[in-house]
VOBA-1610 file (N, C-alpha, C; in pm, whole numbers, padded with zeros to 5 digits, always signed):
BEGIN
Met+03645-06799-00248Met+03498-06800-00239Met+03441-06850-00371Thr+03340-06941-00364Thr+03281-06996-00485Thr+03186-06895-00547Lys+03200-06875-00677Lys+03114-06781-00747Lys+02974-06842-00762Pro+02867-06766-00726Pro+02732-06821-00738Pro+02696-06850-00882Thr+02614-06953-00899Thr+02569-06988-01033Thr+02462-06891-01079Met+02427-06895-01209Met+02322-06808-01264Met+02188-06839-01198Asp+02161-06968-01174Asp+02034-07004-01111Asp+02026-06949-00969Glu+02139-06953-00896Glu+02141-06900-00761Glu+02121-06749-00761Cys+02181-06681-00857Cys+02163-06535-00869Cys+02017-06502-00898Arg+01958-06582-00990Arg+01819-06556-01026Arg+01727-06578-00905His+01756-06687-00831His+01675-06717-00713His+01688-06605-00609His+01813-06556-00588His+01834-06448-00493His+01760-06322-00535Arg+01764-06292-00666Arg+01694-06173-00716Arg+01543-06187-00697Asp+01491-06308-00724Asp+01348-06331-00707Asp+01306-06314-00561Glu+01392-06361-00470Glu+01360-06347-00328Glu+01358-06201-00287Ile+01450-06121-00340Ile+01453-05978-00308Ile+01326-05910-00358Glu+01287-05943-00483Glu+01165-05883-00538Glu+01043-05924-00459Lys+01042-06051-00413Lys+00929-06096-00332Lys+00922-06019-00201Asp+01039-05998-00138Asp+01042-05922-00013Asp+00993-05780-00035Lys+01033-05719-00148Lys+00988-05582-00177Lys+00836-05578-00193Ala+00782-05676-00264Ala+00638-05680-00285Ala+00564-05695-00153Met+00614-05781-00067Met+00551-05800+00063Met+00557-05674+00147Ala+00668-05601+00134Ala+00682-05476+00210Ala+00580-05374+00165Arg+00542-05381+00034Arg+00446-05284-00016Arg+00306-05311+00037Val+00272-05435+00064Val+00136-05468+00103Val+00123-05504+00251Ser+00233-05526+00319Ser+00226-05568+00459Ser+00300-05470+00547Pro+00240-05432+00660Pro+00311-05344+00752Pro+00424-05419+00819Pro+00529-05350+00857Pro+00636-05418+00930Pro+00581-05486+01054Asn+00649-05593+01096Asn+00598-05671+01208Asn+00584-05589+01335Asp+00667-05484+01349Asp+00661-05406+01472Asp+00560-05294+01464Arg+00486-05283+01352Arg+00384-05180+01340Arg+00248-05245+01358Pro+00172-05207+01462Pro+00042-05270+01483Pro-00055-05237+01371Lys-00153-05324+01353Lys-00255-05300+01251Lys-00333-05173+01284Pro-00373-05099+01182Pro-00456-04981+01209Pro-00588-05019+01275Ile-00643-04925+01348Ile-00774-04943+01408Ile-00876-04869+01321Ile-00980-04938+01280Ile-01084-04880+01195Ile-01200-04837+01285Leu-01231-04708+01282Leu-01342-04654+01359Leu-01447-04600+01264Ala-01571-04640+01284Ala-01680-04598+01196Ala-01769-04497+01266Leu-01793-04384+01202Leu-01895-04292+01251Leu-02032-04355+01228Pro-02133-04320+01307Pro-02266-04380+01292Pro-02313-04377+01146Gly-02363-04491+01100Gly-02411-04503+00963Gly-02308-04561+00869Asn-02183-04570+00913Asn-02074-04619+00828Asn-02021-04756+00873Glu-02096-04823+00958Glu-02048-04948+01016Glu-02027-05057+00909Ala-02120-05069+00815Ala-02108-05173+00713Ala-01984-05151+00627Phe-01957-05026+00592Phe-01838-04995+00513Phe-01712-05031+00592Ala-01712-04998+00720Ala-01596-05029+00804Ala-01574-05179+00815Arg-01683-05256+00828Arg-01669-05402+00835Arg-01610-05457+00705Ser-01650-05400+00592Ser-01596-05445+00464Ser-01447-05420+00456Leu-01401-05307+00507Leu-01257-05278+00507Leu-01184-05374+00601Ala-01244-05404+00715Ala-01182-05498+00808Ala-01176-05637+00746Asp-01281-05677+00675Asp-01282-05807+00609Asp-01173-05816+00502Ala-01135-05700+00446Ala-01029-05697+00346Ala-00891-05684+00409Ser-00884-05702+00540Ser-00757-05700+00616Ser-00688-05565+00614Val-00766-05458+00602Val-00708-05324+00610Val-00667-05291+00753Gly-00743-05340+00849Gly-00716-05312+00990Gly-00814-05386+01078Glu-00812-05353+01206Glu-00901-05415+01302Glu-01011-05318+01341Leu-01133-05370+01352Leu-01245-05285+01391Leu-01230-05240+01536Gly-01246-05112+01555Gly-01250-05056+01690Gly-01392-05015+01725Ala-01409-04963+01844Ala-01543-04930+01890Ala-01546-04787+01944Ile-01653-04717+01911Ile-01676-04585+01967Ile-01820-04578+02017Glu-01843-04491+02113Glu-01978-04463+02161Glu-02010-04318+02132Thr-02126-04295+02074Thr-02169-04158+02048Thr-02316-04146+02082Arg-02353-04031+02130Arg-02494-03999+02156Arg-02503-03848+02172Tyr-02624-03801+02199Tyr-02645-03657+02218Tyr-02691-03628+02360Phe-02639-03520+02415Phe-02690-03470+02542Phe-02827-03406+02518Pro-02903-03382+02624Pro-03036-03322+02606Pro-03034-03189+02532Asp-02923-03114+02543Asp-02918-02985+02475Asp-02868-02996+02331Gly-02848-03120+02282Gly-02807-03140+02144Gly-02658-03152+02122Glu-02577-03132+02226Glu-02433-03147+02211Glu-02397-03296+02200Ser-02283-03323+02136Ser-02240-03460+02111Ser-02157-03514+02226Tyr-02180-03640+02258Tyr-02096-03715+02351Tyr-02020-03819+02270Val-01889-03829+02292Val-01804-03922+02219Val-01713-03994+02317Arg-01705-04126+02302Arg-01612-04206+02382Arg-01548-04311+02291Leu-01416-04318+02292Leu-01343-04418+02215Leu-01310-04534+02306Val-01365-04650+02275Val-01354-04766+02363Val-01222-04839+02342Ser-01173-04843+02219Ser-01054-04921+02185Ser-00927-04854+02234Asp-00826-04935+02260Asp-00693-04884+02294Asp-00623-04839+02165Leu-00591-04712+02155Leu-00533-04656+02033Leu-00386-04623+02048Thr-00328-04651+02161Thr-00190-04609+02188Thr-00093-04663+02083Gly-00024-04573+02015Gly+00076-04611+01917Gly+00022-04670+01789Lys-00109-04663+01768Lys-00170-04723+01650Lys-00223-04616+01555Ala-00222-04647+01426Ala-00285-04560+01328Ala-00436-04582+01333Val-00510-04475+01314Val-00656-04482+01316Val-00708-04444+01178Leu-00796-04528+01125Leu-00867-04499+01000Leu-01010-04467+01037Leu-01046-04342+01024Leu-01179-04295+01062Leu-01268-04297+00939Ile-01374-04378+00940Ile-01459-04400+00823Ile-01585-04314+00836Ser-01605-04225+00739Ser-01724-04141+00743Ser-01750-04080+00606Thr-01860-04119+00542Thr-01900-04045+00425Thr-01937-03904+00470Leu-01905-03805+00390Leu-01931-03666+00430Leu-02054-03609+00362Ala-02143-03697+00315Ala-02272-03649+00266Ala-02348-03586+00383Arg-02412-03474+00357Arg-02486-03399+00460Arg-02395-03372+00580Pro-02284-03305+00558Pro-02182-03292+00662Pro-02223-03204+00779Asp-02316-03112+00757Asp-02353-03022+00866Asp-02410-03098+00985Glu-02464-03218+00961Glu-02527-03294+01069Glu-02424-03360+01161Gly-02304-03390+01112Gly-02214-03469+01195Gly-02068-03430+01191Phe-02035-03315+01130Phe-01893-03284+01115Phe-01825-03257+01249Leu-01893-03188+01341Leu-01832-03162+01471Leu-01802-03293+01544Arg-01892-03387+01536Arg-01870-03517+01601Arg-01749-03587+01539Leu-01734-03576+01407Leu-01619-03633+01338Leu-01489-03573+01391Val-01487-03442+01408Val-01368-03374+01458Val-01341-03414+01603Phe-01446-03428+01683Phe-01428-03471+01821Phe-01363-03609+01829Val-01407-03701+01743Val-01349-03836+01743Val-01202-03830+01703Ala-01172-03751+01598Ala-01033-03740+01553Ala-00943-03682+01662Asp-00991-03577+01728Asp-00910-03513+01832Asp-00892-03605+01953Ala-00999-03677+01988Ala-00989-03770+02100Ala-00891-03883+02067Ala-00894-03932+01945Ala-00802-04039+01906Ala-00658-03994+01920Arg-00630-03874+01876Arg-00492-03824+01885Arg-00450-03804+02031Ser-00541-03749+02111Ser-00507-03726+02251Ser-00492-03856+02329Leu-00551-03964+02280Leu-00539-04094+02344Leu-00422-04176+02291Gly-00337-04112+02211Gly-00211-04177+02174Gly-00204-04235+02035Ala-00303-04209+01949Ala-00296-04261+01813Ala-00175-04201+01741Ser-00106-04285+01665Ser+00013-04238+01594Ser-00022-04153+01472Glu-00140-04176+01417Glu-00188-04098+01303Glu-00338-04115+01296Val-00406-04014+01244Val-00551-04021+01226Val-00582-03986+01081Ala-00627-04085+01006Ala-00659-04066+00865Ala-00810-04068+00847Leu-00858-03986+00755Leu-01000-03981+00723Leu-01025-04056+00593Ile-01108-04158+00599Ile-01152-04231+00479Ile-01293-04182+00451Ala-01306-04091+00355Ala-01434-04029+00323Ala-01469-04062+00178Pro-01545-04169+00154Pro-01578-04204+00016Pro-01641-04090-00062Tyr-01721-04010+00006Tyr-01777-03889-00055Tyr-01723-03768+00019Leu-01667-03674-00056Leu-01609-03553+00002Leu-01701-03435-00025Ala-01749-03375+00082Ala-01846-03265+00071Ala-01777-03131+00047Tyr-01860-03031+00027Tyr-01819-02891+00010Tyr-01715-02873-00099Met-01744-02928-00217Met-01661-02904-00334Met-01732-02813-00435Arg-01857-02780-00411Arg-01936-02705-00508Arg-01893-02558-00517Gln-01883-02493-00402Gln-01857-02348-00402Gln-01706-02326-00409Asp-01655-02315-00533Asp-01510-02300-00552Asp-01470-02159-00594Arg-01567-02070-00596Arg-01537-01929-00620Arg-01657-01846-00576Arg-01642-01714-00576Arg-01754-01626-00543Arg-01832-01596-00671Phe-01953-01645-00676Phe-02038-01617-00791Phe-02112-01484-00772Arg-02132-01446-00646Arg-02192-01317-00613Arg-02110-01255-00501Pro-02104-01123-00495Pro-02025-01057-00390Pro-02068-01102-00251Gly-01968-01129-00168Gly-01994-01164-00029Gly-02010-01311+00000Glu-02013-01395-00104Glu-02030-01539-00080Glu-01904-01600-00018Ala-01925-01697+00069Ala-01814-01772+00127Ala-01766-01877+00026Ile-01636-01892+00013Ile-01579-01999-00071Ile-01564-02120+00020Thr-01674-02191+00037Thr-01681-02294+00141Thr-01589-02412+00113Ser-01555-02437-00013Ser-01463-02548-00042Ser-01329-02527+00024Arg-01282-02405+00024Arg-01152-02375+00087Arg-01162-02378+00239Thr-01270-02323+00293Thr-01288-02324+00438Thr-01297-02467+00490Phe-01376-02549+00423Phe-01393-02688+00466Phe-01260-02763+00457Ala-01183-02736+00352Ala-01053-02802+00336Ala-00960-02767+00451Arg-00964-02641+00494Arg-00878-02601+00608Arg-00921-02673+00735Leu-01051-02686+00756Leu-01100-02754+00876Leu-01058-02901+00877Val-01074-02969+00764Val-01036-03110+00756Val-00885-03125+00773Ser-00809-03038+00707Ser-00663-03046+00714Ser-00612-03023+00855Ser-00683-02945+00933Ser-00638-02917+01069Ser-00669-03031+01165Ser-00755-03125+01124Ser-00798-03231+01214Ser-00744-03368+01180Phe-00695-03386+01056Phe-00652-03518+01012Phe-00512-03513+00953Asp-00448-03630+00950Asp-00313-03640+00895Asp-00311-03672+00747Arg-00414-03737+00698Arg-00426-03763+00554Arg-00572-03793+00521Leu-00603-03790+00391Leu-00741-03804+00344Leu-00744-03900+00226Val-00839-03994+00230Val-00864-04084+00118Val-01008-04064+00075Thr-01031-04039-00054Thr-01167-04016-00103Thr-01181-04071-00244Val-01305-04069-00294Val-01336-04126-00425Val-01404-04021-00512Asp-01347-03996-00627Asp-01407-03907-00728Asp-01460-03776-00669Pro-01375-03696-00607Pro-01423-03566-00560Pro-01462-03478-00678His-01560-03394-00659His-01612-03309-00767His-01522-03185-00778Leu-01407-03203-00841Leu-01304-03098-00843Leu-01346-02975-00923His-01405-02996-01038His-01451-02888-01124His-01337-02792-01158Arg-01326-02678-01089Arg-01223-02580-01126Arg-01088-02605-01059Tyr-01082-02700-00966Tyr-00955-02730-00901Tyr-00884-02841-00978Pro-00753-02827-01002Pro-00681-02933-01075Pro-00666-03060-00993Ala-00657-03047-00861Ala-00637-03162-00774Ala-00668-03120-00631Leu-00687-03218-00543Leu-00716-03186-00403Leu-00601-03111-00336Ser-00480-03132-00388Ser-00364-03063-00329Ser-00374-02912-00344Ala-00459-02864-00433Ala-00480-02720-00446Ala-00563-02666-00330Leu-00625-02757-00255Leu-00711-02717-00144Leu-00659-02763-00009Tyr-00615-02888-00004Tyr-00584-02952+00124Tyr-00435-02945+00155Asp-00405-02923+00283Asp-00266-02912+00328Asp-00209-03046+00374Ile-00288-03151+00367Ile-00244-03283+00410Ile-00234-03374+00288Pro-00158-03484+00297Pro-00153-03579+00185Pro-00292-03634+00155Thr-00326-03642+00028Thr-00457-03693-00013Thr-00439-03806-00115Leu-00531-03899-00112Leu-00533-04008-00209Leu-00670-04007-00275Thr-00673-03978-00406Thr-00797-03972-00482Thr-00813-04100-00564Leu-00921-04171-00540Leu-00950-04295-00612Leu-01065-04271-00711His-01077-04361-00808His-01173-04342-00915His-01261-04465-00930Ala-01392-04442-00935Ala-01488-04551-00942Ala-01536-04581-01083Ala-01490-04506-01183Ala-01536-04528-01320Ala-01518-04673-01365Pro-01404-04739-01336Pro-01392-04880-01376Pro-01498-04970-01313Leu-01540-04937-01191Leu-01643-05017-01125Leu-01778-04998-01192Leu-01808-04873-01231Leu-01931-04849-01305Leu-01928-04923-01438Ala-01813-04918-01506Ala-01800-04987-01634Ala-01821-05137-01617Asn-01763-05194-01512Asn-01777-05338-01488Asn-01923-05375-01463Trp-01995-05289-01389Trp-02136-05318-01363Trp-02217-05313-01493Ile-02191-05212-01576Ile-02263-05201-01703Ile-02237-05325-01790Ala-02111-05365-01799Ala-02076-05479-01882Ala-02144-05607-01834Ala-02157-05622-01703Ala-02214-05745-01647Ala-02367-05744-01646Ser-02427-05625-01655Ser-02571-05615-01631Ser-02653-05573-01753Ile-02590-05512-01853Ile-02666-05453-01963Ile-02612-05502-02097Ala-02700-05557-02177Ala-02662-05600-02313Ala-02671-05481-02409Arg-02573-05462-02492Arg-02569-05359-02596Arg-02598-05220-02538Pro-02515-05173-02446Pro-02539-05042-02383Pro-02493-04926-02471Leu-02560-04812-02454Leu-02516-04683-02506Leu-02489-04596-02384Val-02362-04562-02361Val-02325-04487-02242Val-02343-04338-02269Ile-02417-04270-02182Ile-02453-04130-02203Ile-02408-04047-02083Gly-02329-03944-02110Gly-02283-03854-02005Gly-02371-03731-01994Pro-02366-03661-01879Pro-02460-03552-01853Pro-02429-03421-01926Asp-02302-03399-01964Asp-02267-03271-02026Asp-02133-03284-02097Glu-02095-03176-02166Glu-01970-03178-02243Glu-01848-03201-02155Glu-01853-03151-02032Glu-01738-03166-01943Glu-01711-03312-01907Ser-01812-03396-01920Ser-01796-03537-01883Ser-01744-03623-01996Glu-01713-03563-02111Glu-01674-03639-02230Glu-01560-03736-02203Gln-01453-03689-02144Gln-01336-03775-02123Gln-01368-03889-02027Trp-01440-03858-01923Trp-01477-03958-01822Trp-01568-04064-01882Val-01670-04019-01955Val-01766-04111-02015Val-01701-04197-02123Ser-01614-04137-02202Ser-01547-04212-02309Ser-01459-04322-02250Ala-01400-04296-02134Ala-01316-04397-02070Ala-01400-04516-02023Ile-01519-04488-01969Ile-01609-04596-01927Ile-01651-04678-02047Ala-01691-04608-02155Ala-01736-04678-02275Ala-01624-04761-02338Ala-01503-04704-02343Ala-01391-04775-02404Ala-01357-04901-02327Arg-01374-04899-02196Arg-01340-05015-02113Arg-01427-05135-02148Ile-01552-05108-02191Ile-01644-05218-02219Ile-01677-05229-02368Gly-01609-05149-02451Gly-01630-05156-02594Gly-01768-05112-02639Ala-01821-05007-02575Ala-01955-04957-02606Ala-01947-04817-02666Pro-02045-04777-02746Pro-02050-04639-02794Pro-02091-04544-02682His-02064-04417-02703His-02101-04319-02600His-02136-04186-02665Thr-02203-04105-02589Thr-02233-03967-02630Thr-02254-03886-02503Val-02264-03754-02518Val-02289-03667-02403Val-02402-03571-02436Leu-02468-03526-02332Leu-02577-03431-02346Leu-02524-03289-02333Arg-02608-03194-02364Arg-02573-03053-02345Arg-02658-03000-02231Lys-02591-02954-02126Lys-02659-02906-02006Lys-02657-02753-02003Val-02774-02694-01983Val-02785-02549-01965Val-02842-02527-01826Arg-02756-02481-01734Arg-02799-02465-01595Arg-02837-02320-01568His-02958-02301-01515His-03007-02167-01481His-03004-02141-01331Gly-02967-02239-01253Gly-02962-02226-01108Gly-02936-02362-01046Asp-02938-02369-00911Asp-02911-02495-00842Asp-03008-02605-00883Arg-03134-02569-00910Arg-03237-02669-00937Arg-03305-02650-01072Asp-03255-02561-01153Asp-03317-02530-01281Asp-03218-02565-01393Val-03241-02678-01459Val-03148-02728-01560Val-03225-02767-01686Asp-03177-02722-01801Asp-03229-02768-01929Asp-03131-02867-01991Ile-03185-02970-02054Ile-03102-03072-02117Ile-03136-03080-02266Glu-03033-03075-02348Glu-03051-03091-02491Glu-02986-03221-02536Leu-03065-03305-02604Leu-03013-03432-02654Leu-02970-03417-02800Pro-02854-03470-02837Pro-02818-03475-02979Pro-02905-03579-03051Asp-02892-03585-03182Asp-02963-03688-03260Asp-02895-03823-03232Leu-02972-03915-03172Leu-02918-04045-03132Leu-02970-04158-03221Ser-03027-04124-03335Ser-03093-04225-03418Ser-02999-04336-03464Gln-02871-04305-03478Gln-02777-04408-03523Gln-02761-04522-03422Trp-02806-04499-03297Trp-02792-04601-03194Trp-02926-04659-03151Asn-03029-04640-03231Asn-03159-04699-03197Asn-03143-04850-03178Gly-03208-04902-03078Gly-03198-05043-03047Gly-03102-05074-02935Leu-03016-04977-02901Leu-02926-04996-02786Leu-02996-04953-02658Gln-02944-04999-02546Gln-03000-04964-02415Gln-02925-04845-02358Pro-02993-04729-02344Pro-02923-04612-02289Pro-02890-04629-02141Val-02769-04587-02104Val-02724-04589-01965Val-02671-04450-01931Leu-02742-04380-01845Leu-02698-04249-01800Leu-02597-04266-01688Val-02478-04209-01704Val-02375-04219-01601Val-02337-04079-01555Asp-02307-04067-01426Asp-02268-03937-01371Asp-02185-03961-01246Asp-02101-03863-01213Asp-02023-03879-01091Asp-02106-03849-00967Ile-02208-03763-00982Ile-02289-03729-00866Ile-02432-03698-00910Ala-02527-03749-00834Ala-02668-03716-00853Ala-02713-03643-00728Ser-02723-03512-00738Ser-02757-03431-00621Ser-02904-03391-00627Ser-02937-03288-00704Ser-03078-03254-00721Ser-03148-03356-00809Gly-03071-03426-00893Gly-03128-03526-00981Gly-03194-03470-01105Asn-03197-03338-01120Asn-03271-03278-01230Asn-03212-03313-01367Thr-03079-03321-01376Thr-03016-03357-01503Thr-03061-03495-01548Leu-03056-03591-01456Leu-03096-03728-01489Leu-03245-03735-01521Ile-03326-03663-01446Ile-03471-03665-01468Ile-03505-03611-01607Glu-03446-03498-01644Glu-03474-03440-01775Glu-03427-03530-01888Ala-03309-03589-01872Ala-03258-03679-01975Ala-03346-03803-01987Ala-03389-03858-01874Ala-03473-03978-01876Ala-03608-03951-01941Arg-03658-03830-01927Arg-03785-03793-01990Arg-03772-03781-02142Lys-03656-03733-02187Lys-03642-03701-02329Lys-03594-03818-02414Leu-03525-03915-02354Leu-03475-04028-02433Leu-03585-04107-02503Pro-03699-04136-02437Pro-03805-04209-02508Pro-03860-04133-02629Leu-03845-04001-02630Leu-03893-03922-02744Leu-03814-03953-02870Gln-03695-04013-02854Gln-03616-04054-02970Gln-03624-04205-02994Gly-03722-04267-02931Gly-03746-04408-02960Gly-03672-04506-02871Phe-03608-04458-02765Phe-03535-04547-02676Phe-03624-04597-02563Ser-03586-04711-02507Ser-03653-04760-02387Ser-03608-04678-02267Arg-03674-04701-02154Arg-03636-04627-02033Arg-03489-04652-02002Pro-03413-04548-01971Pro-03269-04566-01947Pro-03241-04631-01812Asp-03125-04693-01803Asp-03069-04730-01674Asp-02978-04617-01628Val-02952-04610-01499Val-02871-04502-01441Val-02765-04563-01350Ala-02642-04515-01365Ala-02532-04558-01277Ala-02453-04434-01235Val-02446-04408-01106Val-02376-04291-01055Val-02279-04332-00945Val-02177-04250-00926Val-02082-04275-00818Val-02142-04231-00684His-02183-04105-00676His-02233-04049-00550His-02383-04023-00562Gly-02462-04107-00498Gly-02606-04092-00505Gly-02660-04010-00389Ile-02652-03879-00402Ile-02708-03792-00298Ile-02861-03796-00302Phe-02917-03775-00422Phe-03062-03779-00444Phe-03136-03696-00340Ala-03114-03565-00345Ala-03173-03474-00248Ala-03324-03466-00265Ser-03390-03434-00156Ser-03535-03413-00154Ser-03605-03536-00211Asp-03697-03516-00306Asp-03774-03628-00362Asp-03723-03669-00500Ser-03598-03636-00531Ser-03547-03660-00666Ser-03545-03809-00702Phe-03515-03895-00606Phe-03511-04038-00636Phe-03650-04090-00670Glu-03750-04044-00596Glu-03887-04086-00623Glu-03935-04034-00759Arg-03890-03916-00799Arg-03928-03862-00930Arg-03855-03934-01043Leu-03732-03978-01017Leu-03652-04042-01121Leu-03693-04188-01143Thr-03731-04257-01037Thr-03755-04401-01043Thr-03852-04445-01152Pro-03970-04381-01166Pro-04063-04428-01270Pro-04016-04401-01412Leu-03913-04319-01428Leu-03864-04285-01561Leu-03753-04379-01607Cys-03706-04466-01519Cys-03586-04546-01547Cys-03613-04694-01528Gly-03520-04773-01583Gly-03521-04915-01556Gly-03457-04942-01423Arg-03325-04942-01419Arg-03250-04964-01295Arg-03172-04838-01258Ile-03164-04811-01128Ile-03084-04699-01077Ile-02987-04758-00976Val-02857-04746-01003Val-02758-04801-00911Val-02655-04693-00877Ser-02598-04707-00760Ser-02493-04615-00715Ser-02390-04694-00636Thr-02276-04632-00612Thr-02180-04691-00520Thr-02225-04661-00378Asp-02159-04723-00282Asp-02194-04699-00142Asp-02113-04586-00080Ala-02065-04493-00164Ala-01998-04374-00112Ala-02094-04292-00028Val-02221-04290-00067Val-02328-04224+00008Val-02433-04332+00035Ile-02469-04349+00159Ile-02563-04454+00197Ile-02700-04424+00138His-02751-04516+00056His-02878-04493-00015His-02934-04628-00061Pro-03066-04641-00074Pro-03124-04768-00121Pro-03074-04812-00258Ser-03020-04721-00338Ser-02971-04758-00472Ser-02831-04819-00469Asn-02769-04827-00352Asn-02632-04879-00344Asn-02625-05023-00395Val-02541-05044-00495Val-02518-05177-00551Val-02368-05204-00564Ile-02290-05100-00594Ile-02148-05115-00622Ile-02067-05078-00498Gly-01997-05176-00443Gly-01919-05153-00321Gly-01783-05093-00350Leu-01744-04995-00269Leu-01615-04928-00286Leu-01507-04981-00193Ala-01543-05061-00094Ala-01444-05107+00003Ala-01327-05179-00063Pro-01349-05269-00160Pro-01233-05334-00224Pro-01141-05234-00292Leu-01196-05133-00356Leu-01114-05030-00421Leu-01026-04959-00319Ile-01087-04918-00208Ile-01012-04846-00105Ile-00912-04939-00036Ala-00953-05062-00009Ala-00862-05157+00056Ala-00740-05183-00030Asp-00760-05203-00160Asp-00648-05228-00250Asp-00554-05109-00256Ala-00611-04989-00257Ala-00528-04868-00266Ala-00444-04851-00140Ile-00502-04877-00026Ile-00427-04865+00099Ile-00318-04971+00105Ala-00351-05094+00064Ala-00253-05202+00068Ala-00140-05179-00030Ala-00170-05116-00145Ala-00069-05097-00248Ala+00019-04976-00223Ala-00017-04894-00127Ala+00063-04775-00099Ala+00203-04817-00055Asp+00302-04759-00116Asp+00441-04792-00080Asp+00469-04746+00061Thr+00548-04823+00135Thr+00577-04788+00273Thr+00644-04652+00285Ser+00712-04609+00180Ser+00776-04478+00185Ser+00674-04366+00192Asp+00550-04395+00143Asp+00447-04292+00147Asp+00411-04254+00290Leu+00438-04346+00385Leu+00405-04315+00523Leu+00480-04192+00573Glu+00595-04163+00512Glu+00671-04046+00555Glu+00605-03916+00512Leu+00507-03927+00420Leu+00440-03806+00375Leu+00332-03761+00471Ile+00299-03848+00568Ile+00194-03812+00662Ile+00242-03701+00753Arg+00157-03602+00772Arg+00195-03491+00858Arg+00161-03527+01002His+00261-03568+01076His+00239-03603+01217His+00244-03476+01302Arg+00143-03461+01382Arg+00138-03344+01469Arg+00214-03371+01598Arg+00245-03264+01669Arg+00311-03279+01797Arg+00220-03353+01894Pro+00271-03450+01971Pro+00185-03522+02065Pro+00129-03426+02169Pro+00012-03460+02227Pro-00049-03370+02324Pro+00039-03351+02447Glu+00034-03230+02502Glu+00110-03201+02623Glu+00049-03276+02741Pro+00132-03326+02833Pro+00076-03393+02951Pro-00003-03294+03036Leu-00110-03344+03098Leu-00193-03258+03181Leu-00126-03233+03316Asp-00137-03109+03364Asp-00088-03081+03499Asp-00197-03117+03600Asp-00164-03103+03729Asp-00256-03148+03833Asp-00388-03073+03829Val-00383-02944+03798Val-00506-02864+03796Val-00597-02909+03682Glu-00538-02929+03564Glu-00618-02974+03449Glu-00677-03112+03475Arg-00595-03201+03533Arg-00644-03335+03561Arg-00759-03332+03661Ala-00750-03246+03762Ala-00857-03235+03861Ala-00985-03185+03796Gly-00970-03092+03699Gly-01088-03041+03631Gly-01156-03145+03545Ile-01078-03238+03490Ile-01135-03343+03405Ile-01198-03452+03490Asp-01132-03487+03601Asp-01176-03603+03679Asp-01288-03571+03778Ser-01315-03443+03804Ser-01416-03409+03905Ser-01540-03352+03837Phe-01657-03376+03899Phe-01783-03325+03848Phe-01861-03268+03967Pro-01950-03171+03943Pro-02032-03118+04053Pro-02115-03228+04116Ala-02111-03237+04248Ala-02185-03343+04317Ala-02334-03333+04292Ser-02385-03212+04266Ser-02528-03194+04246Ser-02573-03239+04108Asp-02481-03262+04018Asp-02519-03295+03880Asp-02423-03397+03821Pro-02422-03519+03874Pro-02328-03621+03820Pro-02367-03658+03678Pro-02271-03674+03591Pro-02303-03710+03454Pro-02360-03853+03446Pro-02447-03881+03349Pro-02516-04010+03345Pro-02426-04129+03329Trp-02307-04111+03266Trp-02223-04229+03244Trp-02149-04274+03370Thr-02163-04197+03483Thr-02100-04240+03608Thr-02194-04329+03689Gly-02314-04356+03636Gly-02408-04438+03710Gly-02473-04363+03826Gly-02467-04229+03821Gly-02530-04149+03925Gly-02443-04123+04045Val-02317-04166+04041Val-02227-04146+04153Val-02138-04025+04127Ala-02143-03927+04210Ala-02063-03806+04188Ala-01922-03827+04233
//
């Protein structure tokens, strides 16, 4: 047998590495593309993921019955396919049951896996009992999500006292970070920025944003007296006079921290600050109160809001594509649904003749 030359060995090695790279970003030929399903209000985000070749857009129908209960119908064929369910979880009380109904229906219709893509993850605030008798809702919500989905992808969850989502969730989770996107926006949009964080806890996060764009940074001192009562203390910023202040935060909920900071910065001779946040909740009238105090207010599209400027779909698409195929084994696959017996099937397929459901066209 002829011994291969060095060039042939190098070419063979390069081909192997190329195959490995392709395996990391491309599903095997026998694995169908995931189906992307968007809960109402998340359609644009889902289209962006589909445009990034994450999967194929599927279709669902949702509406409410007269008594307020949810109706859900999955139009796409999900048999043997992975489902990526897209839903920001801002204001979750309004739509969480519908989200669970869609996930359960997808699994019962033959989906091989049901993953939740939630750019904003709710119920992270209450991580302990501050007063006797309080519910630790972060843990309860995590159990509910873990029982309905096989894995979770989210962006910058407000962990606070939790070291990682794995301390809460029983399913594989992928946590992505939008700080580089905020930094890129600041670098492209603001000349000579001064990056300002909301409190001492944000020091590491804010310093990373500033270091990425070669800008100075500082943090404020926050004294919180309640959910909506916050005092802000500014350090002496005179050494940075002439720079453009940029307030950055992972979440703007009540908006009081940003409002107080925006009011006090001009007292030290600065122009109106710009604001860049990951999750723009902006509860109640906080956005309207903040707007006249600032230059520009931008947020990512993790939470649907008029301030959305920074898109997260490329970040999520890249993370899903870069996931090693071996990670698929980490997904917790549940037992497939039991086949229905004749009695159960009769109960599903029959309706009272006196009250035919509207989707049958009035035929009982």
